[in-house]
ChimeraX commands (.cxc) that place a marker at each C-alpha (Angstrom):
marker #1 position 64.83,102.79,118.84 radius 0.5
marker #1 position 67.74,100.58,119.88 radius 0.5
marker #1 position 66.99,97.58,122.04 radius 0.5
marker #1 position 69.08,96.53,125.00 radius 0.5
marker #1 position 72.07,94.75,123.49 radius 0.5
marker #1 position 74.61,92.44,125.06 radius 0.5
marker #1 position 78.30,92.86,124.39 radius 0.5
marker #1 position 81.40,90.88,125.16 radius 0.5
marker #1 position 85.04,90.52,124.11 radius 0.5
marker #1 position 86.28,87.25,122.64 radius 0.5
marker #1 position 89.92,86.31,122.05 radius 0.5
marker #1 position 91.31,84.83,118.83 radius 0.5
marker #1 position 94.70,83.19,118.40 radius 0.5
marker #1 position 96.77,84.00,115.33 radius 0.5
marker #1 position 100.12,82.49,114.40 radius 0.5
marker #1 position 101.96,85.35,116.12 radius 0.5
marker #1 position 99.77,86.19,119.10 radius 0.5
marker #1 position 96.21,86.78,120.26 radius 0.5
marker #1 position 93.82,89.66,119.68 radius 0.5
marker #1 position 90.49,90.94,120.94 radius 0.5
marker #1 position 87.25,90.69,119.00 radius 0.5
marker #1 position 84.41,92.86,120.25 radius 0.5
marker #1 position 81.05,91.12,119.92 radius 0.5
marker #1 position 77.54,92.60,119.97 radius 0.5
marker #1 position 74.50,90.33,120.27 radius 0.5
marker #1 position 70.97,91.16,119.18 radius 0.5
marker #1 position 68.14,91.16,121.69 radius 0.5
marker #1 position 66.98,87.82,120.30 radius 0.5
marker #1 position 70.37,86.33,121.19 radius 0.5
marker #1 position 71.08,84.98,117.71 radius 0.5
marker #1 position 71.13,85.95,114.05 radius 0.5
marker #1 position 73.34,86.12,110.96 radius 0.5
marker #1 position 76.91,87.31,111.52 radius 0.5
marker #1 position 78.46,90.55,110.36 radius 0.5
marker #1 position 82.20,91.15,110.46 radius 0.5
marker #1 position 82.64,94.88,111.15 radius 0.5
marker #1 position 86.03,96.22,110.06 radius 0.5
marker #1 position 87.41,99.34,111.71 radius 0.5
marker #1 position 88.57,102.68,110.37 radius 0.5
marker #1 position 91.95,104.19,111.25 radius 0.5
marker #1 position 90.42,105.38,114.54 radius 0.5
marker #1 position 90.28,101.84,115.90 radius 0.5
marker #1 position 87.34,100.02,117.47 radius 0.5
marker #1 position 85.96,103.09,119.23 radius 0.5
marker #1 position 82.70,105.00,119.69 radius 0.5
marker #1 position 81.83,105.18,116.00 radius 0.5
marker #1 position 82.22,101.44,115.47 radius 0.5
marker #1 position 80.22,100.90,118.64 radius 0.5
marker #1 position 77.35,102.97,117.19 radius 0.5
marker #1 position 77.38,101.06,113.91 radius 0.5
marker #1 position 77.54,97.71,115.71 radius 0.5
marker #1 position 74.67,98.66,118.02 radius 0.5
marker #1 position 72.57,99.63,115.01 radius 0.5
marker #1 position 73.31,96.34,113.26 radius 0.5
marker #1 position 72.58,94.35,116.42 radius 0.5
marker #1 position 69.26,96.17,116.78 radius 0.5
marker #1 position 68.45,94.86,113.28 radius 0.5
marker #1 position 69.10,91.28,114.37 radius 0.5
marker #1 position 72.77,90.68,113.57 radius 0.5
marker #1 position 75.58,89.20,115.62 radius 0.5
marker #1 position 78.42,91.66,115.06 radius 0.5
marker #1 position 82.15,91.04,115.54 radius 0.5
marker #1 position 84.79,93.77,115.25 radius 0.5
marker #1 position 88.40,92.61,115.56 radius 0.5
marker #1 position 91.12,94.89,116.92 radius 0.5
marker #1 position 93.29,95.08,113.80 radius 0.5
marker #1 position 95.94,97.27,115.40 radius 0.5
marker #1 position 96.88,94.73,118.07 radius 0.5
marker #1 position 100.36,94.16,116.69 radius 0.5
marker #1 position 101.08,97.90,116.91 radius 0.5
marker #1 position 99.25,98.71,120.15 radius 0.5
marker #1 position 96.37,96.58,121.45 radius 0.5
marker #1 position 92.97,98.31,121.57 radius 0.5
marker #1 position 94.36,101.65,120.39 radius 0.5
marker #1 position 91.62,104.22,119.75 radius 0.5
marker #1 position 92.11,107.74,118.35 radius 0.5
marker #1 position 89.90,110.73,119.08 radius 0.5
marker #1 position 87.72,112.15,116.31 radius 0.5
marker #1 position 89.47,115.50,116.31 radius 0.5
marker #1 position 91.93,117.06,113.85 radius 0.5
marker #1 position 94.76,116.09,116.19 radius 0.5
marker #1 position 93.38,112.58,116.66 radius 0.5
marker #1 position 92.97,112.20,112.91 radius 0.5
marker #1 position 96.58,113.20,112.28 radius 0.5
marker #1 position 97.72,110.75,114.95 radius 0.5
marker #1 position 95.56,108.00,113.45 radius 0.5
marker #1 position 96.92,108.62,109.95 radius 0.5
marker #1 position 100.50,108.44,111.22 radius 0.5
marker #1 position 99.77,105.39,113.35 radius 0.5
marker #1 position 98.06,103.50,110.53 radius 0.5
marker #1 position 101.07,103.94,108.24 radius 0.5
marker #1 position 102.61,100.98,110.06 radius 0.5
marker #1 position 99.53,98.79,109.59 radius 0.5
marker #1 position 100.07,95.71,107.44 radius 0.5
marker #1 position 97.05,95.18,105.17 radius 0.5
marker #1 position 97.78,91.48,104.61 radius 0.5
marker #1 position 97.89,90.88,108.36 radius 0.5
marker #1 position 94.58,92.70,108.71 radius 0.5
marker #1 position 92.95,90.55,106.05 radius 0.5
marker #1 position 94.29,87.40,107.71 radius 0.5
marker #1 position 92.96,88.52,111.11 radius 0.5
marker #1 position 89.56,89.17,109.54 radius 0.5
marker #1 position 89.55,85.70,107.98 radius 0.5
marker #1 position 90.17,84.24,111.43 radius 0.5
marker #1 position 87.36,86.40,112.80 radius 0.5
marker #1 position 84.95,85.17,110.12 radius 0.5
marker #1 position 85.78,81.57,111.05 radius 0.5
marker #1 position 85.25,82.41,114.73 radius 0.5
marker #1 position 81.97,84.19,113.98 radius 0.5
marker #1 position 80.69,81.35,111.80 radius 0.5
marker #1 position 81.31,78.87,114.60 radius 0.5
marker #1 position 79.52,80.86,117.32 radius 0.5
marker #1 position 76.35,79.19,118.58 radius 0.5
marker #1 position 74.62,82.58,118.37 radius 0.5
marker #1 position 75.17,82.79,114.61 radius 0.5
marker #1 position 72.29,81.13,112.80 radius 0.5
marker #1 position 72.65,79.21,109.58 radius 0.5
marker #1 position 75.29,76.78,108.27 radius 0.5
marker #1 position 78.90,77.12,109.32 radius 0.5
marker #1 position 81.64,78.11,106.92 radius 0.5
marker #1 position 80.62,81.69,106.28 radius 0.5
marker #1 position 77.28,80.96,104.63 radius 0.5
marker #1 position 75.51,83.28,107.04 radius 0.5
marker #1 position 78.28,85.82,107.57 radius 0.5
marker #1 position 78.78,89.12,105.78 radius 0.5
marker #1 position 81.44,91.82,106.05 radius 0.5
marker #1 position 81.18,95.60,106.36 radius 0.5
marker #1 position 84.17,97.92,106.46 radius 0.5
marker #1 position 84.74,101.68,106.53 radius 0.5
marker #1 position 87.76,103.53,105.16 radius 0.5
marker #1 position 90.73,101.29,106.04 radius 0.5
marker #1 position 88.14,98.63,106.80 radius 0.5
marker #1 position 86.56,99.12,103.39 radius 0.5
marker #1 position 89.84,98.13,101.79 radius 0.5
marker #1 position 90.25,95.16,104.13 radius 0.5
marker #1 position 86.69,93.92,103.52 radius 0.5
marker #1 position 87.20,94.12,99.75 radius 0.5
marker #1 position 90.46,92.17,99.90 radius 0.5
marker #1 position 88.93,89.61,102.26 radius 0.5
marker #1 position 86.12,89.00,99.76 radius 0.5
marker #1 position 88.69,87.92,97.15 radius 0.5
marker #1 position 89.72,85.09,99.49 radius 0.5
marker #1 position 86.57,83.93,101.30 radius 0.5
marker #1 position 83.02,83.05,100.42 radius 0.5
marker #1 position 80.76,85.52,102.21 radius 0.5
marker #1 position 77.03,86.14,102.11 radius 0.5
marker #1 position 77.43,89.89,101.46 radius 0.5
marker #1 position 80.27,92.41,101.40 radius 0.5
marker #1 position 79.90,96.16,101.96 radius 0.5
marker #1 position 82.89,98.44,101.43 radius 0.5
marker #1 position 82.64,102.13,102.29 radius 0.5
marker #1 position 85.28,104.35,100.65 radius 0.5
marker #1 position 88.12,101.84,100.66 radius 0.5
marker #1 position 91.14,103.67,99.29 radius 0.5
marker #1 position 92.82,100.45,98.11 radius 0.5
marker #1 position 89.87,99.44,95.91 radius 0.5
marker #1 position 90.61,101.60,92.82 radius 0.5
marker #1 position 94.07,100.07,92.50 radius 0.5
marker #1 position 92.71,96.55,93.01 radius 0.5
marker #1 position 89.86,96.41,90.50 radius 0.5
marker #1 position 91.65,93.55,88.75 radius 0.5
marker #1 position 90.79,91.40,91.78 radius 0.5
marker #1 position 87.06,92.08,91.47 radius 0.5
marker #1 position 86.58,89.00,89.29 radius 0.5
marker #1 position 87.56,86.87,92.29 radius 0.5
marker #1 position 84.64,88.19,94.35 radius 0.5
marker #1 position 81.56,86.02,93.99 radius 0.5
marker #1 position 79.58,87.47,96.89 radius 0.5
marker #1 position 77.08,90.31,96.48 radius 0.5
marker #1 position 79.29,93.40,96.77 radius 0.5
marker #1 position 78.25,96.96,97.60 radius 0.5
marker #1 position 80.88,99.65,96.98 radius 0.5
marker #1 position 80.12,103.06,98.51 radius 0.5
marker #1 position 82.12,106.19,97.70 radius 0.5
marker #1 position 81.90,109.93,98.07 radius 0.5
marker #1 position 82.10,111.76,94.75 radius 0.5
marker #1 position 83.95,114.67,96.37 radius 0.5
marker #1 position 86.43,112.63,98.40 radius 0.5
marker #1 position 89.87,114.34,98.51 radius 0.5
marker #1 position 91.51,111.03,99.45 radius 0.5
marker #1 position 89.88,109.05,96.62 radius 0.5
marker #1 position 89.48,111.44,93.65 radius 0.5
marker #1 position 86.38,111.10,91.47 radius 0.5
marker #1 position 88.42,109.81,88.53 radius 0.5
marker #1 position 89.60,106.92,90.71 radius 0.5
marker #1 position 86.02,106.14,91.68 radius 0.5
marker #1 position 85.22,106.11,87.95 radius 0.5
marker #1 position 87.83,103.36,87.53 radius 0.5
marker #1 position 85.86,101.25,90.01 radius 0.5
marker #1 position 82.59,102.07,88.26 radius 0.5
marker #1 position 84.06,100.89,84.97 radius 0.5
marker #1 position 85.26,97.63,86.51 radius 0.5
marker #1 position 81.85,96.99,88.09 radius 0.5
marker #1 position 79.80,97.75,84.96 radius 0.5
marker #1 position 79.14,94.22,83.77 radius 0.5
marker #1 position 79.32,92.40,87.08 radius 0.5
marker #1 position 75.81,91.49,88.25 radius 0.5
marker #1 position 76.97,90.85,91.82 radius 0.5
marker #1 position 78.44,94.36,92.23 radius 0.5
marker #1 position 76.46,97.47,93.18 radius 0.5
marker #1 position 78.11,100.90,93.00 radius 0.5
marker #1 position 76.72,103.72,95.11 radius 0.5
marker #1 position 78.28,107.18,94.90 radius 0.5
marker #1 position 77.16,110.18,96.97 radius 0.5
marker #1 position 78.44,112.85,94.58 radius 0.5
marker #1 position 78.56,115.73,97.08 radius 0.5
marker #1 position 80.05,113.69,99.90 radius 0.5
marker #1 position 83.68,113.59,100.99 radius 0.5
marker #1 position 85.64,110.94,102.82 radius 0.5
marker #1 position 84.28,109.16,105.90 radius 0.5
marker #1 position 80.96,110.97,105.48 radius 0.5
marker #1 position 79.13,108.28,107.45 radius 0.5
marker #1 position 81.26,108.77,110.57 radius 0.5
marker #1 position 78.84,110.44,112.97 radius 0.5
marker #1 position 81.56,110.83,115.61 radius 0.5
marker #1 position 83.72,113.04,113.39 radius 0.5
marker #1 position 82.57,116.66,112.93 radius 0.5
marker #1 position 85.23,117.21,110.27 radius 0.5
marker #1 position 83.94,114.38,108.05 radius 0.5
marker #1 position 80.32,113.63,108.89 radius 0.5
marker #1 position 77.64,114.65,106.38 radius 0.5
marker #1 position 74.27,113.65,107.86 radius 0.5
marker #1 position 72.08,113.50,104.75 radius 0.5
marker #1 position 74.51,111.57,102.51 radius 0.5
marker #1 position 75.20,109.32,105.52 radius 0.5
marker #1 position 71.50,108.65,106.03 radius 0.5
marker #1 position 70.94,107.84,102.37 radius 0.5
marker #1 position 74.00,105.59,102.12 radius 0.5
marker #1 position 73.04,103.72,105.28 radius 0.5
marker #1 position 69.55,103.10,103.90 radius 0.5
marker #1 position 71.17,101.59,100.80 radius 0.5
marker #1 position 73.54,99.51,102.96 radius 0.5
marker #1 position 70.86,98.13,105.25 radius 0.5
marker #1 position 68.58,97.34,102.30 radius 0.5
marker #1 position 71.51,95.48,100.72 radius 0.5
marker #1 position 71.94,93.46,103.93 radius 0.5
marker #1 position 68.20,92.82,104.12 radius 0.5
marker #1 position 68.30,91.41,100.60 radius 0.5
marker #1 position 71.40,89.26,100.81 radius 0.5
marker #1 position 71.76,88.52,104.55 radius 0.5
marker #1 position 68.29,88.93,106.06 radius 0.5
marker #1 position 68.16,88.89,109.84 radius 0.5
marker #1 position 64.42,88.44,110.16 radius 0.5
marker link #1:1,2 radius 0.2
marker link #1:2,3 radius 0.2
marker link #1:3,4 radius 0.2
marker link #1:4,5 radius 0.2
marker link #1:5,6 radius 0.2
marker link #1:6,7 radius 0.2
marker link #1:7,8 radius 0.2
marker link #1:8,9 radius 0.2
marker link #1:9,10 radius 0.2
marker link #1:10,11 radius 0.2
marker link #1:11,12 radius 0.2
marker link #1:12,13 radius 0.2
marker link #1:13,14 radius 0.2
marker link #1:14,15 radius 0.2
marker link #1:15,16 radius 0.2
marker link #1:16,17 radius 0.2
marker link #1:17,18 radius 0.2
marker link #1:18,19 radius 0.2
marker link #1:19,20 radius 0.2
marker link #1:20,21 radius 0.2
marker link #1:21,22 radius 0.2
marker link #1:22,23 radius 0.2
marker link #1:23,24 radius 0.2
marker link #1:24,25 radius 0.2
marker link #1:25,26 radius 0.2
marker link #1:26,27 radius 0.2
marker link #1:27,28 radius 0.2
marker link #1:28,29 radius 0.2
marker link #1:29,30 radius 0.2
marker link #1:30,31 radius 0.2
marker link #1:31,32 radius 0.2
marker link #1:32,33 radius 0.2
marker link #1:33,34 radius 0.2
marker link #1:34,35 radius 0.2
marker link #1:35,36 radius 0.2
marker link #1:36,37 radius 0.2
marker link #1:37,38 radius 0.2
marker link #1:38,39 radius 0.2
marker link #1:39,40 radius 0.2
marker link #1:40,41 radius 0.2
marker link #1:41,42 radius 0.2
marker link #1:42,43 radius 0.2
marker link #1:43,44 radius 0.2
marker link #1:44,45 radius 0.2
marker link #1:45,46 radius 0.2
marker link #1:46,47 radius 0.2
marker link #1:47,48 radius 0.2
marker link #1:48,49 radius 0.2
marker link #1:49,50 radius 0.2
marker link #1:50,51 radius 0.2
marker link #1:51,52 radius 0.2
marker link #1:52,53 radius 0.2
marker link #1:53,54 radius 0.2
marker link #1:54,55 radius 0.2
marker link #1:55,56 radius 0.2
marker link #1:56,57 radius 0.2
marker link #1:57,58 radius 0.2
marker link #1:58,59 radius 0.2
marker link #1:59,60 radius 0.2
marker link #1:60,61 radius 0.2
marker link #1:61,62 radius 0.2
marker link #1:62,63 radius 0.2
marker link #1:63,64 radius 0.2
marker link #1:64,65 radius 0.2
marker link #1:65,66 radius 0.2
marker link #1:66,67 radius 0.2
marker link #1:67,68 radius 0.2
marker link #1:68,69 radius 0.2
marker link #1:69,70 radius 0.2
marker link #1:70,71 radius 0.2
marker link #1:71,72 radius 0.2
marker link #1:72,73 radius 0.2
marker link #1:73,74 radius 0.2
marker link #1:74,75 radius 0.2
marker link #1:75,76 radius 0.2
marker link #1:76,77 radius 0.2
marker link #1:77,78 radius 0.2
marker link #1:78,79 radius 0.2
marker link #1:79,80 radius 0.2
marker link #1:80,81 radius 0.2
marker link #1:81,82 radius 0.2
marker link #1:82,83 radius 0.2
marker link #1:83,84 radius 0.2
marker link #1:84,85 radius 0.2
marker link #1:85,86 radius 0.2
marker link #1:86,87 radius 0.2
marker link #1:87,88 radius 0.2
marker link #1:88,89 radius 0.2
marker link #1:89,90 radius 0.2
marker link #1:90,91 radius 0.2
marker link #1:91,92 radius 0.2
marker link #1:92,93 radius 0.2
marker link #1:93,94 radius 0.2
marker link #1:94,95 radius 0.2
marker link #1:95,96 radius 0.2
marker link #1:96,97 radius 0.2
marker link #1:97,98 radius 0.2
marker link #1:98,99 radius 0.2
marker link #1:99,100 radius 0.2
marker link #1:100,101 radius 0.2
marker link #1:101,102 radius 0.2
marker link #1:102,103 radius 0.2
marker link #1:103,104 radius 0.2
marker link #1:104,105 radius 0.2
marker link #1:105,106 radius 0.2
marker link #1:106,107 radius 0.2
marker link #1:107,108 radius 0.2
marker link #1:108,109 radius 0.2
marker link #1:109,110 radius 0.2
marker link #1:110,111 radius 0.2
marker link #1:111,112 radius 0.2
marker link #1:112,113 radius 0.2
marker link #1:113,114 radius 0.2
marker link #1:114,115 radius 0.2
marker link #1:115,116 radius 0.2
marker link #1:116,117 radius 0.2
marker link #1:117,118 radius 0.2
marker link #1:118,119 radius 0.2
marker link #1:119,120 radius 0.2
marker link #1:120,121 radius 0.2
marker link #1:121,122 radius 0.2
marker link #1:122,123 radius 0.2
marker link #1:123,124 radius 0.2
marker link #1:124,125 radius 0.2
marker link #1:125,126 radius 0.2
marker link #1:126,127 radius 0.2
marker link #1:127,128 radius 0.2
marker link #1:128,129 radius 0.2
marker link #1:129,130 radius 0.2
marker link #1:130,131 radius 0.2
marker link #1:131,132 radius 0.2
marker link #1:132,133 radius 0.2
marker link #1:133,134 radius 0.2
marker link #1:134,135 radius 0.2
marker link #1:135,136 radius 0.2
marker link #1:136,137 radius 0.2
marker link #1:137,138 radius 0.2
marker link #1:138,139 radius 0.2
marker link #1:139,140 radius 0.2
marker link #1:140,141 radius 0.2
marker link #1:141,142 radius 0.2
marker link #1:142,143 radius 0.2
marker link #1:143,144 radius 0.2
marker link #1:144,145 radius 0.2
marker link #1:145,146 radius 0.2
marker link #1:146,147 radius 0.2
marker link #1:147,148 radius 0.2
marker link #1:148,149 radius 0.2
marker link #1:149,150 radius 0.2
marker link #1:150,151 radius 0.2
marker link #1:151,152 radius 0.2
marker link #1:152,153 radius 0.2
marker link #1:153,154 radius 0.2
marker link #1:154,155 radius 0.2
marker link #1:155,156 radius 0.2
marker link #1:156,157 radius 0.2
marker link #1:157,158 radius 0.2
marker link #1:158,159 radius 0.2
marker link #1:159,160 radius 0.2
marker link #1:160,161 radius 0.2
marker link #1:161,162 radius 0.2
marker link #1:162,163 radius 0.2
marker link #1:163,164 radius 0.2
marker link #1:164,165 radius 0.2
marker link #1:165,166 radius 0.2
marker link #1:166,167 radius 0.2
marker link #1:167,168 radius 0.2
marker link #1:168,169 radius 0.2
marker link #1:169,170 radius 0.2
marker link #1:170,171 radius 0.2
marker link #1:171,172 radius 0.2
marker link #1:172,173 radius 0.2
marker link #1:173,174 radius 0.2
marker link #1:174,175 radius 0.2
marker link #1:175,176 radius 0.2
marker link #1:176,177 radius 0.2
marker link #1:177,178 radius 0.2
marker link #1:178,179 radius 0.2
marker link #1:179,180 radius 0.2
marker link #1:180,181 radius 0.2
marker link #1:181,182 radius 0.2
marker link #1:182,183 radius 0.2
marker link #1:183,184 radius 0.2
marker link #1:184,185 radius 0.2
marker link #1:185,186 radius 0.2
marker link #1:186,187 radius 0.2
marker link #1:187,188 radius 0.2
marker link #1:188,189 radius 0.2
marker link #1:189,190 radius 0.2
marker link #1:190,191 radius 0.2
marker link #1:191,192 radius 0.2
marker link #1:192,193 radius 0.2
marker link #1:193,194 radius 0.2
marker link #1:194,195 radius 0.2
marker link #1:195,196 radius 0.2
marker link #1:196,197 radius 0.2
marker link #1:197,198 radius 0.2
marker link #1:198,199 radius 0.2
marker link #1:199,200 radius 0.2
marker link #1:200,201 radius 0.2
marker link #1:201,202 radius 0.2
marker link #1:202,203 radius 0.2
marker link #1:203,204 radius 0.2
marker link #1:204,205 radius 0.2
marker link #1:205,206 radius 0.2
marker link #1:206,207 radius 0.2
marker link #1:207,208 radius 0.2
marker link #1:208,209 radius 0.2
marker link #1:209,210 radius 0.2
marker link #1:210,211 radius 0.2
marker link #1:211,212 radius 0.2
marker link #1:212,213 radius 0.2
marker link #1:213,214 radius 0.2
marker link #1:214,215 radius 0.2
marker link #1:215,216 radius 0.2
marker link #1:216,217 radius 0.2
marker link #1:217,218 radius 0.2
marker link #1:218,219 radius 0.2
marker link #1:219,220 radius 0.2
marker link #1:220,221 radius 0.2
marker link #1:221,222 radius 0.2
marker link #1:222,223 radius 0.2
marker link #1:223,224 radius 0.2
marker link #1:224,225 radius 0.2
marker link #1:225,226 radius 0.2
marker link #1:226,227 radius 0.2
marker link #1:227,228 radius 0.2
marker link #1:228,229 radius 0.2
marker link #1:229,230 radius 0.2
marker link #1:230,231 radius 0.2
marker link #1:231,232 radius 0.2
marker link #1:232,233 radius 0.2
marker link #1:233,234 radius 0.2
marker link #1:234,235 radius 0.2
marker link #1:235,236 radius 0.2
marker link #1:236,237 radius 0.2
marker link #1:237,238 radius 0.2
marker link #1:238,239 radius 0.2
marker link #1:239,240 radius 0.2
marker link #1:240,241 radius 0.2
marker link #1:241,242 radius 0.2
marker link #1:242,243 radius 0.2
view
């Protein structure tokens, strides 16, 4: 059962403008920080559900609007038409800008009085889905984080050479039947993770892409989603405990 959470919108200044960061606070008012990185649909109802769940578990959650340079606070519908629009819209997204915006958000989150623990990212983790899974993975090659969770990041198979730069505990979640990330590409990631004690691979073999997205009838697969979320929250409990 979700508790009554508080939400707000903070503003962060980058070198070329300012952008919104949506913040969810736990009922206790403080806790470890989690950077939540959006899918191609933007910071919409699905991200809100995930953030509310994390806040109910004791985390301070921050989700930056990564599309602000294209169209601030743009959100697509979880329909076939909305998905096509989101795919087209995200083609103009600059991954490096997104990673830089997330680094700024981590610094902002670390400095919040509501985030418990030492500053500098020691009590901040990152969780990203789809596009956000790629961003979270790339961010982890640049920053020290307490935990990193990447769900079906399509850029990860082509960036396994960067895995050695990631020192944080890293959970990589994929669907074994993902048409956007073929199983043989997931196997490339598995191979790269084999002898890395900080990396955990979790593959739902019968699941497709975005199977955790409960707002999308065309992608959501409830049982794989439930199992993967249990793995994800256990990973957070181990490496970034909120209680």
